[in-house]
C-alpha angles and dihedrals in degrees: 000000000000143000114312119230089225100047113158131230090247097054113113091240090061096054118099110269090225093057093049091048091047091053089050094048088054092051092047092050090055102045095031097205120196091223137009118213115200148140123311117240092280090059091243097289102006104277106160092225091052091047088051091048088052094055091045092048092049091052095046092047092050089049094050099034090238114155114246128209119189124211110233131181102209125063116241137158094269092048127093105210125212125192118220102179093122090046096053092114091053092048091049088049090051087050091055089061088065097057094145089063107026140023127204114227112181104298092344136088118213119201122219086254092058097256107145129193139147120287102264114256095185136030138193131223123200121190113227 
């Protein structure tokens, strides 16, 4: 994924970062979560809106003092790793709920842009 040459003014990536972060701050102040889980700095797979949400989430969590854990795809010393092998049907079911962005094809997930990969059977979280 990458920035589109024809990105519109109403795309999330076009919105001022301070505005997005302020909206998240307001939400965090209302729901007061003990932890926010979000994208890493690559936005998961590089989608510009996901990267924008990462930046806004980091800013909002810093402003409110809310802990943040980033979802990462590669093991590292700073990453807590969780196996999901026995939860693959639940992951596939959750992916079905996002049918405008992904399709489940057997054991694969296919993104709207055509990217295909195996349904994840593990995930890492890194505290920020």
